C-alpha positions as a Markdown table, in Angstrom:
| # | Residue | x | y | z |
|---|---|---|---|---|
| 1 | Met | 164.7 | 187.0 | 85.8 |
| 2 | Cys | 165.2 | 186.2 | 89.3 |
| 3 | Leu | 167.5 | 183.9 | 90.9 |
| 4 | Ala | 167.1 | 182.0 | 93.9 |
| 5 | Ile | 170.1 | 180.3 | 95.5 |
| 6 | Pro | 170.7 | 177.6 | 98.2 |
| 7 | Ala | 172.3 | 178.3 | 101.5 |
| 8 | Glu | 173.1 | 176.4 | 104.6 |
| 9 | Val | 171.3 | 178.0 | 108.1 |
| 10 | Ile | 174.3 | 178.3 | 110.3 |
| 11 | Glu | 172.9 | 179.9 | 113.1 |
| 12 | Leu | 168.9 | 180.6 | 114.2 |
| 13 | Leu | 168.5 | 184.5 | 115.6 |
| 14 | Pro | 165.8 | 185.9 | 117.0 |
| 15 | Asp | 163.0 | 187.7 | 115.6 |
| 16 | Gln | 162.6 | 185.5 | 112.7 |
| 17 | Met | 166.2 | 185.9 | 111.5 |
| 18 | Ala | 169.3 | 183.7 | 110.5 |
| 19 | Arg | 172.3 | 183.6 | 109.5 |
| 20 | Val | 173.3 | 181.4 | 106.4 |
| 21 | Ser | 176.3 | 180.4 | 104.6 |
| 22 | Val | 176.2 | 180.4 | 100.7 |
| 23 | Asp | 179.4 | 178.6 | 99.6 |
| 24 | Gly | 181.4 | 179.8 | 102.7 |
| 25 | Val | 179.9 | 183.6 | 102.8 |
| 26 | Gly | 178.1 | 184.5 | 105.5 |
| 27 | Lys | 174.8 | 186.7 | 105.1 |
| 28 | Leu | 171.7 | 187.7 | 107.8 |
| 29 | Val | 168.2 | 186.5 | 106.0 |
| 30 | Ser | 164.7 | 186.5 | 107.1 |
| 31 | Val | 163.3 | 183.3 | 107.7 |
| 32 | Ala | 159.9 | 184.0 | 108.7 |
| 33 | Leu | 158.1 | 182.4 | 105.9 |
| 34 | Leu | 159.3 | 178.8 | 107.2 |
| 35 | Asp | 158.2 | 176.8 | 110.6 |
| 36 | Glu | 160.3 | 174.4 | 112.5 |
| 37 | Leu | 164.1 | 175.7 | 110.6 |
| 38 | Ala | 167.5 | 174.0 | 112.5 |
| 39 | Ile | 170.7 | 174.6 | 112.1 |
| 40 | Gly | 172.3 | 172.7 | 109.0 |
| 41 | Asp | 169.0 | 172.9 | 106.9 |
| 42 | Tyr | 169.3 | 174.2 | 103.5 |
| 43 | Val | 167.1 | 176.7 | 102.3 |
| 44 | Val | 166.7 | 178.6 | 98.8 |
| 45 | Leu | 167.3 | 182.2 | 99.3 |
| 46 | His | 166.2 | 185.1 | 97.6 |
| 47 | Val | 166.5 | 188.8 | 98.2 |
| 48 | Gly | 167.0 | 188.4 | 101.7 |
| 49 | Phe | 164.6 | 185.7 | 102.3 |
| 50 | Ala | 164.4 | 182.2 | 102.8 |
| 51 | Leu | 162.1 | 180.6 | 100.8 |
| 52 | Thr | 161.6 | 177.0 | 101.6 |
| 53 | Arg | 163.7 | 174.3 | 102.6 |
| 54 | Ile | 165.6 | 172.1 | 99.8 |
| 55 | Asp | 167.2 | 168.8 | 100.1 |
| 56 | Pro | 171.1 | 169.0 | 101.1 |
| 57 | Glu | 172.4 | 167.0 | 98.0 |
| 58 | Glu | 170.2 | 169.0 | 96.0 |
| 59 | Ala | 171.6 | 172.5 | 97.3 |
| 60 | Arg | 175.2 | 171.1 | 96.7 |
| 61 | Arg | 174.6 | 170.3 | 93.1 |
| 62 | Thr | 173.0 | 173.6 | 92.7 |
| 63 | Leu | 176.0 | 175.4 | 94.3 |
| 64 | Ala | 178.6 | 173.0 | 92.0 |
| 65 | Leu | 176.8 | 174.1 | 88.8 |
| 66 | Leu | 176.4 | 177.8 | 89.9 |
| 67 | Gly | 180.4 | 177.9 | 90.3 |
| 68 | Gln | 180.9 | 175.8 | 86.6 |
| 69 | Leu | 178.6 | 178.7 | 85.5 |
| 70 | Gly | 180.9 | 181.5 | 87.2 |
| 71 | Ala | 183.9 | 179.9 | 86.0 |
| 72 | Glu | 183.1 | 179.6 | 82.2 |
| 73 | Val | 181.8 | 183.4 | 82.6 |
| 74 | Leu | 185.4 | 184.5 | 84.0 |
| 75 | Ala | 187.1 | 182.4 | 81.6 |
């Protein structure tokens, strides 16, 4: 099973890299698969690669659902 999660681009770096935030946690990822990325864009992240852009509202809903799932598993 593969899991890809939404992440917000917070910094664009050289060499097709970016710093993203996943629910407040920063991570360095490759953005080589995407063109014309901007700070504030949301991307779908899998194994250190940004695969595609995602609508910001859809990203927030997905993160909220993942948070609920985590809370239920830990309860």
